[in-house]
DOLUM-309036 format. One record per residue: x, z, y of N, C-alpha, C in turn; residue in three letters. Coordinates in steps of 0.1 Angstrom, whole numbers, padded with zeros to 4 digits, always signed. Layout:
REM residues N
XZYXZYXZYALA/...
This chain:
REM residues 409
+2104-1968+0281+2108-1962+0291+2106-1977+0303UNK/+2102-1978+0310+2100-1985+0324+2114-1987+0329UNK/+2118-2000+0330+2132-2004+0337+2130-1998+0352UNK/+2140-1992+0361+2145-1990+0372+2138-2000+0379UNK/+2140-2014+0375+2141-2026+0385+2125-2026+0385UNK/+2119-2025+0378+2104-2025+0376+2099-2015+0386UNK/+2102-2003+0380+2094-1994+0391+2101-1992+0407UNK/+2114-1998+0406+2117-2001+0421+2105-2010+0433UNK/+2107-2024+0424+2098-2030+0426+2081-2027+0427UNK/+2079-2016+0417+2060-2013+0418+2063-2007+0435UNK/+2072-1995+0436+2070-1989+0449+2071-2000+0458UNK/+2077-2005+0460+2082-2017+0473+2068-2023+0476UNK/+2060-2027+0464+2049-2033+0463+2039-2022+0474UNK/+2042-2010+0468+2031-2001+0471+2033-1996+0485UNK/+2041-1998+0491+2049-1995+0504+2043-2008+0517UNK/+2043-2017+0509+2041-2031+0514+2024-2028+0518UNK/+2019-2025+0506+2004-2026+0506+1999-2015+0518UNK/+2008-2004+0517+2001-1994+0529+2004-1994+0537UNK/+2015-2001+0542+2020-2009+0556+2009-2017+0557UNK/+2007-2026+0548+1992-2036+0554+1980-2027+0559UNK/+1978-2021+0552+1965-2011+0555+1969-2007+0569UNK/+1978-1997+0571+1985-1992+0586+1983-2002+0595UNK/+1990-2015+0591+1988-2024+0602+1972-2030+0608UNK/+1966-2024+0597+1953-2033+0599+1945-2022+0608UNK/+1947-2008+0605+1943-1998+0609+1945-2000+0626UNK/+1958-2000+0630+1963-2003+0643+1958-2010+0653UNK/+1954-2024+0642+1949-2036+0646+1937-2032+0656UNK/+1927-2023+0647+1916-2021+0649+1915-2010+0661UNK/+1927-2000+0663+1929-1996+0673+1931-2000+0689UNK/+1939-2011+0687+1945-2023+0696+1931-2026+0702UNK/+1921-2033+0694+1911-2038+0698+1904-2028+0706UNK/+1903-2014+0703+1892-2006+0707+1898-2002+0721UNK/+1911-2000+0723+1918-1998+0736+1918-2010+0745UNK/+1917-2021+0740+1915-2033+0750+1898-2035+0754UNK/+1888-2029+0748+1878-2027+0750+1874-2013+0759UNK/+1882-2007+0759+1883-1998+0772+1881-1983+0764UNK/+1886-1979+0749+1891-1970+0743+1873-1964+0745UNK/+1874-1951+0734+1863-1943+0733+1855-1943+0717UNK/+1862-1954+0713+1855-1958+0697+1861-1946+0686UNK/+1850-1947+0675+1853-1935+0669+1863-1941+0661UNK/+1870-1953+0659+1880-1958+0651+1893-1949+0656UNK/+1896-1942+0666+1908-1935+0668+1906-1922+0667UNK/+1899-1916+0660+1896-1902+0660+1909-1895+0650UNK/+1910-1903+0641+1920-1901+0632+1937-1900+0637UNK/+1935-1907+0651+1949-1907+0661+1947-1892+0663UNK/+1938-1895+0671+1934-1879+0680+1934-1867+0675UNK/+1936-1870+0658+1934-1860+0651+1952-1852+0650UNK/+1961-1864+0648+1975-1858+0646+1980-1858+0659UNK/+1978-1865+0674+1986-1864+0681+1975-1863+0697UNK/+1979-1859+0703+1973-1855+0714+1970-1868+0724UNK/+1978-1879+0723+1973-1892+0728+1972-1901+0722UNK/+1969-1896+0711+1963-1906+0697+1975-1918+0696UNK/+1967-1930+0695+1976-1940+0694+1976-1951+0707UNK/+1974-1941+0720+1975-1950+0732+1985-1962+0730UNK/+1996-1958+0726+2010-1967+0733+2008-1977+0722UNK/+1994-1979+0712+1995-1993+0703+1988-2000+0712UNK/+1980-1998+0728+1978-2008+0736+1988-2008+0749UNK/+1999-2001+0745+2009-2002+0759+2013-2011+0763UNK/+2023-2009+0774+2030-2026+0775+2038-2031+0765UNK/+2041-2022+0756+2048-2028+0743+2043-2030+0731UNK/+2030-2033+0734+2019-2033+0722+2022-2044+0717UNK/+2020-2056+0724+2022-2070+0721+2032-2077+0724UNK/+2034-2087+0716+2042-2098+0716+2041-2112+0719UNK/+2043-2118+0731+2036-2134+0735+2022-2128+0731UNK/+2013-2123+0736+1997-2121+0734+1996-2114+0720UNK/+2007-2114+0709+2001-2108+0698+2002-2096+0691UNK/+1991-2086+0693+1998-2076+0688+2006-2070+0679UNK/+2014-2063+0685+2028-2063+0673+2022-2055+0658UNK/+2008-2046+0658+2005-2042+0649+2003-2054+0641UNK/+1998-2066+0642+1992-2081+0638+2006-2086+0632UNK/+2015-2083+0635+2029-2093+0631+2031-2083+0620UNK/+2034-2071+0622+2040-2063+0612+2031-2065+0601UNK/+2018-2066+0602+2014-2063+0591+2011-2079+0584UNK/+2015-2087+0591+2018-2105+0583+2033-2100+0575UNK/+2041-2095+0582+2054-2093+0574+2055-2083+0562UNK/+2045-2070+0561+2045-2062+0549+2034-2072+0541UNK/+2028-2079+0545+2018-2088+0534+2031-2096+0528UNK/+2039-2105+0536+2049-2116+0528+2058-2105+0521UNK/+2062-2095+0522+2069-2087+0516+2061-2082+0500UNK/+2048-2081+0504+2039-2075+0491+2039-2086+0482UNK/+2036-2099+0492+2034-2109+0480+2050-2115+0473UNK/+2062-2114+0479+2071-2118+0473+2074-2104+0463UNK/+2072-2094+0464+2071-2081+0452+2064-2083+0439UNK/+2053-2093+0443+2045-2094+0430+2048-2104+0426UNK/+2056-2116+0431+2065-2123+0425+2075-2122+0418UNK/+2083-2113+0422+2096-2109+0416+2091-2098+0407UNK/+2081-2091+0405+2076-2084+0393+2072-2095+0381UNK/+2068-2105+0386+2064-2116+0374+2080-2120+0367UNK/+2090-2123+0375+2106-2123+0371+2113-2115+0370UNK/+2107-2100+0368+2118-2092+0367+2127-2093+0354UNK/+2126-2100+0346+2133-2101+0333+2146-2107+0340UNK/+2142-2112+0349+2157-2121+0357+2168-2110+0360UNK/+2185-2113+0356+2196-2103+0359+2192-2099+0376UNK/+2192-2115+0375+2193-2115+0391+2182-2123+0402UNK/+2176-2118+0408+2166-2127+0415+2169-2129+0427UNK/+2172-2140+0433+2171-2142+0453+2157-2133+0456UNK/+2147-2136+0450+2132-2129+0455+2137-2114+0462UNK/+2146-2106+0450+2147-2095+0452+2159-2090+0461UNK/+2165-2098+0468+2170-2099+0476+2170-2103+0492UNK/+2157-2112+0490+2150-2115+0503+2139-2101+0507UNK/+2135-2098+0496+2130-2083+0501+2133-2072+0504UNK/+2147-2070+0499+2159-2064+0505+2164-2066+0522UNK/+2165-2079+0523+2165-2084+0542+2154-2082+0547UNK/+2140-2084+0543+2124-2080+0550+2128-2067+0552UNK/+2132-2062+0545+2130-2040+0545+2138-2040+0554UNK/+2153-2041+0556+2159-2042+0568+2158-2045+0580UNK/+2151-2055+0583+2145-2060+0593+2132-2052+0601UNK/+2126-2049+0586+2114-2037+0593+2121-2026+0598UNK/+2129-2019+0591+2134-2007+0597+2141-2007+0612UNK/+2149-2019+0611+2157-2022+0623+2143-2022+0636UNK/+2130-2030+0633+2120-2029+0645+2117-2018+0642UNK/+2114-2011+0633+2108-1996+0634+2118-1987+0647UNK/+2131-1985+0645+2142-1981+0654+2137-1986+0668UNK/+2132-2000+0669+2132-2004+0680+2123-2002+0688UNK/+2108-2000+0681+2098-1997+0685+2099-1981+0692UNK/+2104-1972+0677+2105-1959+0682+2111-1958+0694UNK/+2121-1965+0698+2130-1963+0713+2115-1967+0727UNK/+2111-1977+0724+2101-1981+0734+2093-1970+0734UNK/+2085-1967+0723+2081-1956+0724+2083-1944+0732UNK/+2095-1938+0732+2100-1927+0741+2101-1934+0753UNK/+2103-1944+0757+2103-1952+0771+2089-1951+0776UNK/+2079-1953+0767+2065-1949+0772+2061-1935+0774UNK/+2070-1926+0765+2068-1909+0771+2051-1907+0758UNK/+2053-1918+0748+2038-1910+0737+2046-1918+0727UNK/+2039-1910+0718+2042-1914+0703+2031-1918+0693UNK/+2031-1929+0685+2022-1931+0677+2019-1925+0662UNK/+2009-1914+0662+2014-1912+0648+2011-1918+0635UNK/+2004-1928+0635+2000-1938+0626+2011-1949+0624UNK/+2019-1953+0638+2031-1960+0640+2046-1948+0629UNK/+2041-1940+0631+2056-1929+0622+2050-1931+0612UNK/+2042-1933+0607+2035-1933+0595+2040-1943+0590UNK/+2038-1956+0599+2045-1968+0593+2058-1970+0592UNK/+2067-1964+0604+2084-1963+0602+2091-1958+0589UNK/+2079-1946+0581+2085-1939+0573+2080-1946+0557UNK/+2073-1958+0559+2067-1967+0550+2079-1974+0548UNK/+2089-1983+0560+2095-1991+0559+2109-1982+0555UNK/+2107-1975+0556+2123-1966+0553+2120-1967+0538UNK/+2111-1961+0531+2107-1963+0518+2107-1975+0512UNK/+2104-1988+0519+2106-2002+0515+2117-2004+0512UNK/+2127-1998+0521+2141-2002+0520+2150-1996+0511UNK/+2145-1984+0504+2151-1977+0495+2147-1980+0482UNK/+2134-1986+0482+2129-1995+0470+2133-2006+0466UNK/+2137-2014+0481+2141-2030+0476+2155-2025+0470UNK/+2165-2016+0476+2180-2014+0477+2182-2015+0458UNK/+2170-2005+0452+2172-2002+0440+2168-2013+0432UNK/+2157-2022+0434+2156-2034+0428+2166-2041+0430UNK/+2174-2048+0440+2183-2055+0444+2196-2052+0433UNK/+2200-2038+0427+2211-2033+0422+2210-2028+0413UNK/+2196-2027+0406+2192-2014+0392+2200-2025+0386UNK/+2207-2023+0372+2213-2026+0357+2223-2036+0363UNK/+2227-2039+0377+2240-2047+0376+2253-2038+0385UNK/+2259-2036+0378+2268-2023+0381+2279-2030+0390UNK/+2281-2043+0388+2289-2048+0394+2286-2055+0411UNK/+2274-2054+0412+2267-2057+0423+2268-2046+0432UNK/+2270-2048+0447+2271-2039+0457+2256-2039+0468UNK/+2251-2032+0474+2241-2031+0484+2242-2043+0492UNK/+2255-2046+0498+2262-2054+0512+2262-2064+0505UNK/+2265-2069+0488+2263-2083+0484+2251-2086+0482UNK/+2241-2080+0478+2229-2079+0474+2222-2087+0490UNK/+2224-2078+0501+2220-2080+0512+2225-2096+0519UNK/+2237-2098+0514+2243-2113+0518+2235-2124+0511UNK/+2233-2122+0501+2225-2125+0493+2210-2132+0496UNK/+2208-2122+0503+2195-2127+0511+2195-2133+0520UNK/+2202-2129+0531+2207-2138+0543+2213-2153+0536UNK/+2218-2155+0530+2221-2166+0525+2209-2177+0523UNK/+2199-2170+0517+2187-2177+0512+2179-2179+0522UNK/+2181-2177+0532+2172-2173+0545+2168-2191+0547UNK/+2179-2200+0551+2178-2215+0554+2177-2221+0545UNK/+2175-2215+0533+2172-2225+0517+2158-2227+0516UNK/+2156-2230+0505+2144-2227+0500+2131-2215+0498UNK/+2139-2209+0490+2132-2196+0490+2130-2188+0506UNK/+2135-2190+0515+2138-2184+0528+2127-2190+0536UNK/+2130-2203+0533+2120-2215+0540+2106-2209+0538UNK/+2102-2211+0522+2090-2209+0518+2082-2194+0521UNK/+2093-2182+0523+2091-2174+0530+2088-2172+0545UNK/+2094-2177+0555+2091-2179+0563+2078-2192+0568UNK/+2075-2198+0562+2060-2205+0563+2048-2198+0556UNK/+2053-2188+0549+2039-2180+0544+2040-2165+0556UNK/+2049-2167+0560+2050-2155+0574+2040-2160+0584UNK/+2045-2171+0586+2037-2179+0595+2019-2180+0593UNK/+2018-2185+0582+2004-2187+0578+1997-2176+0574UNK/+2003-2162+0576+1995-2152+0573+1992-2144+0588UNK/+2006-2147+0595+2001-2143+0606+1992-2150+0617UNK/+1994-2164+0615+1979-2172+0622+1966-2164+0614UNK/+1967-2167+0600+1952-2161+0594+1944-2144+0602UNK/+1959-2137+0604+1953-2125+0604+1952-2123+0623UNK/+1959-2132+0629+1955-2134+0643+1945-2142+0647UNK/+1940-2152+0638+1925-2152+0643+1917-2144+0638UNK/+1915-2137+0627+1908-2126+0624+1908-2116+0631UNK/+1917-2110+0637+1917-2103+0649+1910-2108+0660UNK/+1915-2118+0668+1908-2124+0676+1892-2127+0678UNK/+1886-2130+0664+1874-2133+0665+1865-2119+0662UNK/+1875-2108+0656+1866-2096+0657+1865-2090+0670UNK/+1881-2092+0676+1875-2086+0689+1867-2092+0697UNK/+1865-2109+0697+1856-2114+0705+1839-2108+0704UNK/+1840-2107+0688+1826-2104+0681+1823-2086+0688UNK/+1833-2077+0688+1831-2066+0699+1830-2064+0710UNK/+1836-2073+0714+1833-2076+0732+1824-2081+0735UNK/+1814-2089+0726+1800-2092+0729+1794-2082+0727UNK/+1793-2076+0715+1781-2064+0708+1783-2053+0721UNK/+1795-2046+0725+1797-2040+0738+1791-2044+0749UNK/+1794-2057+0751+1785-2061+0765+1770-2059+0766UNK/+1765-2062+0753+1751-2061+0749+1744-2048+0750UNK/+1756-2036+0747+1750-2023+0741+1749-2019+0759UNK/+1760-2022+0765+1760-2018+0778+1751-2025+0788UNK/+1748-2033+0787+1738-2041+0796+1725-2033+0788UNK/+1722-2032+0779+1710-2019+0774+1710-2008+0780UNK/+1722-2002+0780+1724-1991+0786+1719-1987+0797UNK/+1722-1999+0811+1723-1998+0822+1707-1999+0823UNK/+1702-2009+0814+1686-2013+0821+1678-2000+0821UNK/+1680-1995+0804+1671-1979+0801+1677-1971+0807UNK/+1688-1966+0816+1694-1955+0822+1690-1962+0837UNK/+1686-1969+0843+1685-1972+0858+1671-1973+0859UNK/+1664-1977+0848+1648-1977+0847+1641-1964+0855UNK/+1648-1954+0852+1643-1942+0854+1648-1939+0871UNK/+1638-1934+0878+1648-1929+0892+1653-1920+0892UNK/+1666-1917+0901+1674-1910+0902+1669-1897+0906UNK/+1673-1886+0903+1670-1874+0907+1679-1868+0919UNK/+1674-1871+0931+1680-1868+0943+1682-1855+0948UNK/+1672-1844+0942+1675-1829+0940+1688-1829+0936UNK/+1686-1834+0923+1696-1828+0917+1714-1832+0921UNK/+1713-1845+0928+1722-1849+0932+1728-1835+0941UNK/+1714-1835+0951+1719-1826+0961+1724-1808+0958UNK/+1717-1807+0947+1721-1792+0942+1737-1793+0935UNK/+1742-1804+0934+1757-1807+0926+1761-1804+0937UNK/+1763-1810+0951+1767-1814+0961+1769-1801+0970UNK/+1758-1789+0968+1760-1778+0974+1766-1764+0963UNK/+1770-1768+0951+1775-1766+0941+1789-1762+0943UNK/+1795-1750+0943+1813-1748+0944+1817-1750+0929UNK/+1816-1767+0927+1825-1768+0917+1838-1774+0916UNK/+1848-1770+0909+1859-1782+0905+1856-1798+0910UNK/+1864-1802+0918+1863-1815+0923+1874-1822+0928UNK/+1873-1836+0919+1884-1842+0926+1884-1857+0932UNK/+1887-1866+0938+1886-1880+0939+1896-1890+0932UNK/+1891-1898+0930+1896-1907+0922+1895-1924+0924UNK/+1901-1935+0921+1902-1947+0929+1905-1948+0941UNK/+1896-1961+0948+1902-1964+0962+1898-1955+0969UNK/+1901-1955+0983+1892-1947+0990+1880-1952+0993UNK/+1875-1945+0999+1858-1945+1001+1848-1936+1009UNK/+1841-1938+1017+1836-1924+1026+1820-1923+1013UNK/+1818-1923+1009+1808-1920+1000+1811-1921+0984UNK/+1817-1914+0977+1823-1919+0965+1812-1912+0955UNK/+1808-1921+0945+1799-1918+0933+1802-1906+0924UNK/+1794-1899+0927+1794-1883+0917+1794-1888+0905UNK/+1804-1883+0894+1803-1883+0880+1805-1863+0880UNK/+1793-1861+0874+1794-1843+0873+1795-1844+0853UNK/+1805-1838+0849+1807-1836+0832+1804-1821+0827UNK/+1792-1818+0823+1790-1807+0817+1798-1807+0803UNK/+1803-1795+0803+1814-1795+0790+1815-1779+0789UNK/+1821-1782+0773+1824-1770+0768+1843-1772+0764UNK/+1851-1766+0767+1861-1769+0765+1868-1763+0748UNK/+1854-1760+0739+1860-1759+0725+1855-1771+0717UNK/+1843-1778+0725+1840-1789+0720+1849-1802+0716UNK/+1851-1808+0706+1858-1818+0701+1851-1829+0710UNK/+1838-1834+0711+1834-1845+0716+1834-1842+0733UNK/+1835-1833+0739+1842-1828+0753+1855-1835+0756UNK/+1865-1829+0743+1877-1834+0746+1880-1850+0748UNK/+1869-1858+0736+1871-1875+0739+1866-1877+0752UNK/+1856-1864+0755+1849-1875+0768+1860-1870+0784UNK/+1867-1860+0780+1874-1859+0791+1884-1869+0790UNK/+1891-1872+0781+1902-1881+0781+1897-1894+0784UNK/+1885-1898+0781+1878-1910+0788+1880-1911+0801UNK/+1870-1902+0805+1871-1901+0821+1880-1902+0829UNK/+1889-1891+0823+1906-1894+0828+1909-1908+0831UNK/+1909-1917+0817+1914-1929+0817+1907-1938+0827UNK/+1894-1935+0827+1885-1943+0833+1890-1942+0846UNK/+1890-1933+0854+1895-1927+0867+1907-1929+0868UNK/+1916-1937+0863+1931-1943+0867+1928-1954+0870UNK/+1916-1965+0861+1918-1980+0865+1901-1982+0870UNK/+1900-1974+0877+1881-1977+0883+1881-1981+0895UNK/+1876-1995+0900+1877-1999+0907+1868-1996+0922UNK/+1862-1984+0916+1853-1982+0929+1855-1967+0930UNK/+1855-1960+0944+1857-1947+0946+1848-1936+0939UNK/+1853-1926+0932+1846-1918+0922+1852-1902+0927UNK/+1840-1893+0930+1844-1882+0923+1839-1872+0915UNK/+1845-1869+0908+1848-1861+0893+1845-1847+0896UNK/+1838-1840+0893+1833-1826+0890+1832-1820+0880UNK/+1835-1809+0875+1834-1800+0866+1818-1788+0863UNK/+1810-1788+0848+1803-1779+0853+1803-1774+0839UNK/+1807-1760+0836+1806-1751+0826+1794-1753+0817UNK/+1793-1750+0804+1784-1749+0797+1787-1746+0785UNK/+1794-1737+0785+1798-1729+0770+1785-1728+0758UNK/+1791-1734+0747+1781-1734+0737+1782-1723+0727UNK/+1779-1712+0734+1779-1695+0732+1774-1683+0740UNK/+1760-1679+0732+1750-1675+0740+1755-1658+0742UNK/+1775-1656+0741+1776-1641+0747+1775-1647+0765UNK/+1778-1658+0769+1778-1664+0781+1766-1671+0785UNK/+1763-1677+0773+1757-1685+0778+1736-1687+0775UNK/+1730-1677+0784+1717-1676+0779+1704-1688+0775UNK/+1713-1698+0779+1705-1715+0769+1708-1719+0759UNK/+1718-1711+0751+1718-1712+0739+1717-1702+0729UNK/+1712-1706+0715+1708-1694+0707+1718-1693+0696UNK/+1727-1705+0694+1737-1703+0682+1751-1700+0690UNK/+1757-1693+0682+1771-1695+0688+1777-1706+0682UNK/+1784-1713+0684+1788-1727+0678+1804-1726+0682UNK/+1808-1719+0697+1822-1723+0700+1826-1711+0706UNK/+1831-1700+0695+1832-1683+0700+1842-1680+0711UNK/+1850-1692+0712+1858-1690+0719+1854-1693+0739UNK/+1845-1703+0738+1844-1712+0748+1843-1705+0764UNK/+1838-1688+0759+1832-1684+0773+1845-1680+0784UNK/+1852-1676+0771+1868-1667+0779+1873-1680+0783UNK/+1871-1691+0775+1880-1701+0782+1876-1710+0796UNK/+1862-1708+0794+1860-1715+0809+1860-1701+0824UNK/+1862-1690+0816+1865-1679+0823+1883-1684+0830UNK/+1890-1687+0818+1904-1686+0822+1903-1705+0830UNK/+1899-1708+0830+1898-1720+0838+1894-1716+0854UNK/+1885-1709+0856+1880-1705+0865+1893-1696+0872UNK/+1900-1691+0865+1910-1682+0872+1921-1690+0876UNK/+1928-1705+0868+1935-1708+0870+1927-1719+0883UNK/+1918-1722+0884+1911-1728+0898+1917-1717+0909UNK/+1911-1709+0907+1918-1700+0921+1931-1697+0930UNK/+1941-1706+0913+1952-1705+0919+1956-1719+0919UNK/+1944-1729+0923+1944-1740+0927+1954-1752+0913UNK/+1951-1748+0904+1954-1757+0890+1944-1757+0878UNK/+1933-1759+0887+1916-1762+0877+1921-1772+0867UNK/+1926-1789+0874+1927-1796+0863+1939-1795+0852UNK/+1949-1793+0858+1962-1787+0851+1957-1780+0838UNK/+1949-1769+0843+1946-1758+0830+1938-1762+0824UNK/+1927-1769+0826+1918-1776+0819+1929-1785+0809UNK/+1935-1794+0815+1945-1806+0807+1946-1801+0792UNK/+1953-1785+0795+1959-1778+0786+1949-1774+0775UNK/+1939-1770+0779+1929-1766+0773+1926-1776+0763UNK/+1921-1785+0765+1920-1799+0759+1931-1804+0752UNK/+1941-1803+0757+1953-1807+0747+1952-1802+0733UNK/+1949-1791+0731+1951-1780+0720+1941-1773+0717UNK/+1929-1776+0710+1915-1767+0713+1919-1757+0697UNK/+1931-1759+0691+1927-1749+0679+1933-1737+0683UNK/+1937-1734+0695+1943-1713+0698+1935-1715+0710UNK/+1922-1709+0712+1919-1708+0726+1914-1693+0728UNK/+1923-1684+0723+1923-1670+0721+1928-1664+0732UNK/+1923-1651+0734+1929-1645+0747+1946-1647+0749UNK/+1952-1644+0739+1970-1643+0743+1976-1660+0745UNK/+1967-1670+0740+1969-1681+0741+1968-1689+0757UNK/+1952-1684+0762+1951-1685+0774+1961-1679+0781UNK/+1961-1666+0781+1970-1661+0794+1987-1670+0787UNK/+1992-1677+0778+2004-1681+0778+2003-1697+0784UNK/+1993-1703+0785+1989-1721+0791+1991-1712+0809UNK/+1987-1702+0810+1988-1695+0826+1999-1698+0827UNK/+2009-1686+0827+2019-1683+0825+2034-1698+0826UNK/+2026-1706+0817+2033-1717+0814+2028-1727+0832UNK/+2019-1729+0837+2019-1732+0846+2024-1722+0861UNK/+2028-1712+0854+2036-1706+0869+2027-1695+0875UNK/+2013-1698+0864+2007-1684+0873+2007-1669+0867UNK/+2011-1662+0875+2019-1645+0870+2007-1637+0863UNK/+2011-1635+0854+2003-1633+0840+1995-1620+0842UNK/+1998-1611+0853+1993-1597+0856+1977-1603+0865UNK/+1983-1609+0872+1969-1615+0881+1960-1619+0876UNK/+1964-1631+0862+1955-1638+0857+1948-1627+0848UNK/+1953-1618+0843+1949-1606+0834+1932-1597+0843UNK/+1938-1597+0853+1930-1587+0860+1917-1597+0869UNK/+1921-1614+0863+1910-1622+0869+1898-1629+0858UNK/+1907-1624+0844+1898-1626+0834+1884-1616+0830UNK/+1888-1604+0839+1877-1591+0837+1868-1588+0851UNK/+1873-1597+0862+1865-1600+0872+1848-1605+0871UNK/+1843-1595+0874+1824-1598+0871+1820-1611+0879UNK/+1826-1615+0891+1830-1625+0902+1829-1638+0891UNK/+1835-1640+0885+1841-1651+0877+1829-1655+0864UNK/+1823-1645+0860+1815-1647+0852+1802-1650+0860UNK/+1799-1647+0871+1788-1649+0879+1789-1662+0880UNK/+1800-1669+0885+1800-1687+0886+1800-1692+0875UNK/+1800-1686+0862+1799-1694+0852+1783-1694+0848UNK/+1776-1684+0855+1757-1681+0854+1757-1696+0860UNK/+1761-1695+0872+1758-1704+0883+1758-1718+0879UNK/+1766-1725+0873+1771-1734+0862+1761-1734+0854UNK/+1755-1724+0847+1744-1729+0838+1731-1727+0840UNK/+1730-1723+0854+1717-1727+0857+1714-1737+0862UNK/+1727-1745+0871+1724-1758+0871+1727-1771+0862UNK/+1726-1768+0849+1727-1774+0838+1715-1772+0832UNK/+1707-1760+0833+1696-1758+0832+1681-1768+0840UNK/+1688-1772+0852+1680-1782+0863+1681-1797+0858UNK/+1694-1798+0851+1698-1811+0846+1693-1814+0830UNK/+1690-1802+0826+1679-1802+0813+1692-1806+0805UNK/+1704-1798+0806+1717-1800+0792+1709-1792+0783UNK/+1712-1796+0772+1712-1787+0760+1727-1792+0749UNK/+1731-1803+0750+1743-1803+0745+1754-1806+0757UNK/+1765-1810+0747+1781-1812+0756+1784-1823+0750UNK/+1790-1834+0755+1792-1837+0767+1780-1844+0773UNK/+1774-1837+0785+1765-1848+0790+1767-1847+0808UNK/+1766-1864+0813+1775-1865+0826+1762-1869+0834UNK/+1762-1864+0847+1751-1866+0860+1755-1876+0864UNK/+1754-1891+0866+1761-1900+0877+1751-1904+0885UNK/+1755-1899+0900+1749-1900+0909+1733-1899+0908UNK/+1732-1889+0903+1716-1884+0900+1710-1888+0889UNK/+1716-1899+0878+1711-1903+0867+1717-1894+0857UNK/+1710-1887+0844+1718-1883+0833+1718-1889+0825UNK/+1730-1888+0817+1736-1896+0806+1740-1885+0795UNK/+1733-1893+0784+1743-1879+0772+1753-1888+0765UNK/+1761-1878+0766+1777-1881+0763+1781-1895+0771UNK/+1791-1899+0768+1801-1908+0779+1803-1925+0773UNK/+1793-1928+0781+1794-1946+0780+1811-1953+0778UNK/+1811-1960+0772+1822-1969+0771+1822-1975+0784UNK/+1837-1980+0788+1845-1987+0800+1835-1998+0809UNK/+1829-2003+0794+1822-2015+0798+1808-2011+0806UNK/+1801-2002+0803+1789-1994+0808+1789-1994+0820UNK/+1802-1978+0819+1800-1976+0832+1803-1981+0842UNK/+1813-1995+0842+1818-2006+0851+1799-2010+0855UNK/+1796-2013+0847+1782-2016+0851+1775-2008+0859UNK/+1773-1992+0852+1765-1985+0860+1768-1983+0874UNK/+1786-1983+0877+1786-1979+0888+1783-1994+0901UNK/+1786-2007+0892+1785-2015+0897+1772-2014+0906UNK/+1759-2013+0896+1746-2010+0902+1742-2001+0910UNK/+1748-1989+0909+1747-1978+0916+1750-1985+0929UNK/+1765-1989+0933+1769-1996+0948+1759-2001+0951UNK/+1757-2013+0942+1744-2023+0948+1732-2020+0954UNK/+1728-2008+0947+1715-2004+0951+1715-1995+0966UNK/+1730-1987+0969+1732-1983+0979+1734-1991+0992UNK/+1735-2004+0988+1735-2013+1001+1721-2020+1004UNK/+1713-2017+0995+1697-2024+0999+1692-2016+1007UNK/+1686-2020+1017+1679-2014+1031+1668-2007+1023UNK/
């Protein structure tokens, strides 16, 4: 039978290695957020939470310029190394390394509590951060067992005090040096990879802008969009002639959800005046004759419901709620969302059956046909058609070039 001490050390090693993996993933997310977001690396975050792991790149996501995930990853890595050495020395009745692991685990849990409080301040939570907090709690339990197993005369407090006394001595100093070296190596790797991806993004953005703007814009499409009765809102600095970004979208499309989130975030940070407009293109032949196969069976009614919310002056709020949770877009869920926004139920129910709302969808679909939309999301940026949503660097370049062309005589 394997002694409890060894099992506890194996568990501590497993929790530490999982924390290292979690930290590496969150560091990749941090890079993606710094480069403007929208990368596929975040899809797991957004599967678990509407805000994804955005708090990772928020105001509390770094300490002295170093991402918290990198610091935590270095801490988990040195803990894993100590666990391996402690396993080799597991026959010792008492081992200061086991006590040091306990102290590191205590510090990790305290840090988790602090980061959890800061997440509450941000008003967001990161699912992979919560996983990390759970791993730290598991590490603390395993370290507690490893420090006291087989020694019935020793309390947990004595083990913790032993670990604290070891910090200014050789074992603690070597642990500190190891942590510093690991932190330096991980941050150097982070910086290198960040710069590598930034350069790749810049090249991709330049190529996209060159290819897109090589084709002449379609002023007829821009005029058709201006004449259409679409939900619109203006963001960014004030301007007499904002750049129109028209999104052809489907409320049940997961890629459209990502596009919506990216554009909303971009609008908050845009240095150019932008007018966002939304065009319905449900991927369901029930209301869209341009679609052959039923891909999103709830998309038509969701689009109708959003138009009913628009009549109450709450299109953007209602659309936010639809994209926030695409798992349930059935009739009752659509009505509940409206009630949550203060829209009267009976009037909303009548609107859902109003033929004029369906005619509005038909107008949108005809406009999409003129733009040659075959899938969602598709953008029309000042008359230039774009499939999908470019990352922030590409959007910045596109908008900057459009503004330059407007200034030319």
